[in-house]
N, C-alpha and C positions, 0 to 999 in steps of 0.2 A: 358239156351240159352242167348246169348248176345242180347240185344235189340238195334236196330239201334238208337233209341232215346237217348241212353246213350253213343253213340259214339260222343264225342266232345273233344275239347282241348281249354284251355284258357292260356293266358300268360300276364305277366306284372301286374301292379297294386300292391296290397298288396300281401304278400306271404302267408297269411292265407287262409283257405278254404271258407271264407265267401261268396264270389260271385261265386267261381268256383265249390265248392263241389268236388266230385270225390276224386282223390288221386294224390299225387305228382308223376311225372314221374321220376323214378330213373335215376340219372345221367344227368338230364336236369333241372338246377336251374330255378325256376320261372314258370315251366310248370305244369299244372294240366290236367288230362285226366278223362273222364267219366268212370264209372265202367264197361261199356260194350265195351270199346275200346280194339281192338286187336293191340298191338304195338310191335315194334322191335327196340332196341337201338343198334347202332354201335358206337364204339369209337376208335379213333386213336390218334396220337400225335397232340394235340391242336385242334382236330376235333371231333364233336359228331353229329350223325344223328338219329333222331327218326322218324319212319314211323308208321302211325296209319291208320287202315282200312283193306281193302282186297287187298293183294298183294302177288305175287309169288317171293320169293327171295331165291337164293341158296347161300351157304357160299362162294363159289368161286367169287361171284359178289361183296362181301363187300369191298375188297381192292379198286376196281375201283370207287365205290361210295364215299369212304372216300377220295380218291385222288381228285375226282371232287369237293367235298366240300372244301378241302384244297386250291384248285386253283380257288375257287369261280365260278365254272361252274355249277351254280345252276340248270339250266334246265336239266342237265344230270341226276338229281336225280328223274326225273318224268317219266322215260322210262320203268319202270318195268310193267309187266302185272298186271292188276287189277285197283282198284279205292282206292286212299289213300291220306292222308295228309303227308306233309314233314315239319319237323322242323329241321334245321341244324345250328350248330354253327361252325364258322371257321373264322380265321383272325380278331377276336374281334367283329364280327358281327353275327347277327342271321337272318336266312332266313326262312320264313314261306310261304307255298303255298298249294293250293288245287289242283283241276284238271282243264281240259280244258272246261268242261261243266258247272262248278259252282255247281254241285251236292255236291262236297266236297268244301264248301265255306270258306272264311276267311273274317272277318270284323275287323276294327280297329276304335278306338275313335279319332275323329278329335280334335287336341289340343296337349298340352304338355304331355310328357310321351309316352309310347309305350304299350298301353293296347289293346289287341286283343282277339278275340274268333272266333270259328267256328260257333257260333250261334248269329245272330243279336239281337234277343230278350234278350238273356242272357247278352250280352254286354250292351244293352240299360238299362237293370235293374241295372247293376253295376254302370253305369254312370248317372243314373237318367235322361236318355234322354227321351224326350216326342215325341209323333208322329209328323212327319212333314206333316201337313195337306195339304200344297200346293203340296208336292210331291205325296201324296196319290191321290189328285185330278188329277194331271198331268198323273200319271200312268193309272188311270181309263179312262181319256179322249183320250190319245194318245198312250198308251202302255208303259210298263216299260223299253223297250229296248234302249231308247234314253239317259238314264242316268246310264251307267254301274257302275259308282263310287258311286252312291247314294243309300240309303235305305229309308224305310218309317219312320225312326227314325232320329230326329234332332241330328247332331254331330256324327252319326255313319256312317262310310264310308265302302263301299264294295271294296274288292280287285277284280277287274274284272276277270272273268273266263279267263284262259290263261295267267295270271300274278301271280307273287309272291311278297311278301312283304319283303323288306330288311331293317333291323333295326340296329341301332348302328352307323350310319354314322353321320357326322357333319351337313349335310343338312337335317336331319330328315328322316322319313320313305321314301323309294324309291320303285317304282314299277319295277319289272324285268320281261320281257317277257319269257314265257316258252314253247310256242306252237311249234315252229320249223316246221311249216307247209309251204310247198312250192307247190302250186297246179299246177303241170306241166305235170302229167301223163295222158295217155289215159286210157280208161276203160280196154282194154286188157293188158296194161302194169301194172296196179295197182291192178287188181281184185284178183290175187292169194295172194298177201300180205295181202289184206283185209280179205280174207277168212281164212287165217292162224291166223290172229289176233283175229277174232271173235271166231273161234274154241278154241283157247287157253283161251280166256276170259270165255267161257262157261265150257269147260272141266276142267280147273283149279279150278273153283268154285265147280264143282261136286266132285272133289277129297277132297276139304276141308269139304264138307258136307257129307262125307262118302257115296257118291253115292245115296243120297235120297234128293229130293227137290220138291217143288211145282212149277207150271209154269202156267202163263196165256196162254190160247189157245183160242183166240177170233175168229179165222178163217182167220185173216189177215196174211200177209206175215211176219211181224216183229216178233210177239210173237210166231207164229207157227214155224218159222225157228229156233229160240232160243230153244224152247221146244224140237224140233226134235234133235238138236245137243246135248242137255242135256241128252236125252233118250239113246243116243249112249253109254254113260258111266255110266248109273245108272237107278234108278227108279224114274219116274215122276208122280206126282199127278196133273193131268190137270184140270183146272177150267175155267169157263167162266160165263157170265151173259146173261140173256135173259128176255124179257118181251114183252108186246103187241106192243111196239114201236121199238124194235130192229129187225134187218133183219133176216128173215128165211134163206136166202142164207148164211149169216155169220155163223149161227149155223150149217148149213149143212157142210160147210168147216171145222168148228171146230171139228165136229164129224169125218170127214174124216181124219183130222190130228191125232186125238186120236187113230183111228183105225190103222193108219199107224204106230204109236208108240206102238200099242197093249196095250193100257191102257184105263181105263174108263174115260169118260168126266163127271165131276161134274158140273152140270148146276144150277146156282143160279137163280131160277125163281122169278122174281120181280113182285110186285103188287103196289097198291097205296102208300104203305108205303115206297117204294123205288124211288118214283118220285123225280126229282131234286129239289133243294132248300128246302129240308126237314132238319131241324136242330134239334139236341137233346141237352139236358142240359149237357150230359156227353161228348159231342164232344170236343176233345182237341183243344187248340189254337195253330195255326201254327206261325212260325217265322214271316212271312209276308203273305199278302193275297194269297190264293192258290185256283185255279179253282176247284181242286178236292174236296174242302170243300163242293161244291154244290151237289156232287153225293156220299157223304160219305155212305149213306144207301145202295146204290148199291154195293159199294166196300166191305162194311162190310158183306153183304149177300154172295156174290160169293166167297169171300176169306176164309170163314169158314173152308172148308175142308183142307186148307193149314196151319191152325193154329198149332203152335208148331213144324213145320218142321225146319230144320237148316237154310234154306233160300228159297226164292221164286223168280223165274225168271220172268221178264217182258220184253216187247218189247219197252219200253220207249226209245225214241231217234232214232228209226229205220227210221222214216220219214225224219229226218234231214240228217243222214249219208248215207242212201241208195240212196237217190234221192236229187235233188235240185228242184227249182221251176222256174217260169217264170222270176225271177230276172236274170237267166242265159242269157236270150236274151238281157236284158238291159246291162249286162256286156259285151256281144259281141259287141253291138253298141258302147259302150264306148271304147272298144279296137280296133275299126276300122273294125270289121267283120260284117259290116252292111248288105251286100248282103246275107250272109249265115243266119244271124239272121232273115231277112225278109222271106227267104225261109222256115225256121223252123216254124215261127209264122203262115205263110199261111197254111202249111201242118197241123199243130196242129188245127187251127181254122176250116178248112174244114172237118177234121175227126170228129169234134164235132158239125158240123152244126152251126158254129159261123161266125161272120162277120170279115174276116181278116183285113180289113181296119181299123176298130175301134180298134182292138187289137194292130195293128202296130202303130197307132197314140199314144196309151197309152205308148207303149214301148219307142218310140222315145222321147216323152215328158219327161218321167222319166229320160232317159239318158241325155237329154239336161238340165234339171233342176238341177240334181245333189243332193247330200246328204244335203249340207248346204242350198241350195236354197229351197228344199222341206220342211225343218224344219222351215225356215223363212216364207214360204207360210202358213204352218200350224199355226204358231204363229199369222199371220194376220187374218186367219179365226177364230181362237179362240177369238181374240179381237172383231171381229164382231158378235160373237155368232153363227157361222155357223158350221155345221157338214157335212159329206159327205153322201148324200142320198144313194149312192151305191158305191161299190168298182169299180175301173176302168177296171176290167176284167183281169188285170195282177198285179203282185207284185208292191207295192208302198213303197216309203221310209218312209212315215208316214201317217197312216190312222186315221182320227178323227172319233170316234164313236159318238153315240147319247148322251153319257154322256157329251160331250163338250157343248151341248145346255142347260144343267141343271145348269151350273155354275152361280154364282152371278157375277155382274160386277167386284167385287174385286177378285173373284176366277178366272175369265177370265184373268185379268191382271197378276195375279201371274203365271198361267199356261203358258200364252204367254211369260212371262219373262223367264221361265225355258226352253221353246222351243228355244227361241232366244239364250240363253246361250249354249244350245246343238249345235245349228247351228254354233256358233263361234268356238266350239271345233272340229267340223267335219272336216275331211281332204278333201281337194278339189279333191284329186286324188282317193277318195274312189270308189271302184268298187262295183256295186250293188250286183253282185252274191256273192262276198266274204263277204260283210257286212251282207247280208241276212243269209248265213249259220252260221256266227258267232253269230248273234243275235238270230236266231232260236235255235241254240244249247244251248245258255245261258238261253232262256226261258224254254226249256224242262228240262234242268238241275235244274233250280230253282223250277219248278213244282214237279219234282221227290224228290228234297230235302225237300220241305215243306209238302210232303205227308207222310214223315217218322213219324211225330208226330201223324198222324191219324191212321196209320197201327200198330204202336207199341202196343197199348192196346189189339189188336186182336191177338197178338203173331205171327205176320207175319213180316218177315225180307226180304224186297224186295231188289233185286239186278238188275242192269240195264247194261248188257254187252255192249250195243251199246254206252254207255256213257264213257266207259273206254278210257283213254288217247291213248293207242296204237291202238284201234279200230277207234277212231276219226281221229288220224293222218293218218292211212292207207286210210281211206275214203276220207279225204280232200286233200290228195296228188293227187287225181284224179280231174281234172278240173270240175267245176260244170256242164258245158254244156255236158260233157261226162256222168255224172251221171243222167242228166235230161232225164226222159223217155218220148220221143215223140211218138214212136210207141209201145214200151214195158213199162210196169209199173215196176219201180225200177229195172232197168236192172243190176245193180251191184250185186244183190243177186244171180241171176242165173249164172252170169259170175264167181263169186267168189266161189260159192258152187254148182257145177254141180251135186253133189250127191243128192241134195234136189229133191223131186218129182216134175216133170214138171207140174202136175195139180195145184200145189201150186204156183210156181214161174211164171206161165203164167197167174195168176189171174190179172184182169185188173182194179180192184178198191180196195180201202182200206176197212177195217172193219168199220162198223158204230159205234161200241162200242169200243173206243180206250182204250187199256190197256198197 
């Protein structure tokens, strides 16, 4: 079985195996790949393309991809079903990219040369880069989403999700956008395309796994929908976690989903040893700080029945692609749809016994402040040693947690400086709803990426269909406000896949144990 932890690529630097390990990619000079990497090389006149990861490629598609590389239409190389990296040579230049979510990441060293890797820690070790303590503090205090180009290592830069790295030009490394997302469709216009993309993402992987796979079934919509789709073309081993603190309602829905698929539900029954913040000496080190590190014992327990299977389906990313959040209302105000935004805020608040006026005030304040203004305000609060006692009730551009008050005077100064720098780079015309879905996708992609090192020793190879490029593109082609469930929860799922049982798609709240 190929382990996901061994799926990596390195390029540049010395040609020996010292820092990269693995083996040389045949036909791609200077490229090394991990021993678990599944790759495909295509070659034409003056053009070479290497794909690494999970992808569906038919021989008839190869000429079009080679033509795109020859014409430097780099984004066209990212539209295959699946989740994969691209390395392409054409016109004397090399193009490297991951995916739209950042699950397939790319990092490069800041400075002379063109040294890059799909692992930040691997690249940091090669370059003898030390941790960037100011950036670590800023990410803890304000969240990592404000610095998409930065990592927690000094001199190691990230290629932001949705971009590729173009090497070989006179001006040095360049970033090339690959998303191709235009959010213009209504729910009814885009639902069918999304449903087809998700079905293809799941069914295609089941074929590569010879029809046998594990699947998270937490009782929530995201994981249950993927598991049900997978069960249509093969055999599923359904797993979930439960303890004294998890919801009995979630477990009941999980059992109902398993019964619908006619499979047993394997429940990892946790106890004191699975409480969060339990660390073991054997726990692997992740590339960057990962939230799932806090609940490793829970995951290790419930995933045991899935060990050794070809792959394991998760619902990671479903929250981001299936729905949007209250940032949609802020985006509406920014776009001039103030009256409709207020109507939706009022209806949402009254349905939940909330005060509409307070929520509306938070929405309009966020719209008026804007992205850059919010980051500058956050910098000022950090300087004063302030945090936000509570969230404003709706999405905000930048929320300072309690960690902001733990900083030393020097730490506050450095974090404030980083926030001010992010404010200067923020686009004035940034729409809250589009910023939110991009940053949320990036956050969940990074979390899934950094979980790989933790699950590999358990012989569990997780896959995340909601994070596939074509699934993301199909979802984000629908405007955020259309995907935002005011009356229904995650309305895109039922509209896209009407064959799913109504008792599942009509559920009104998410699973408490997110998988």
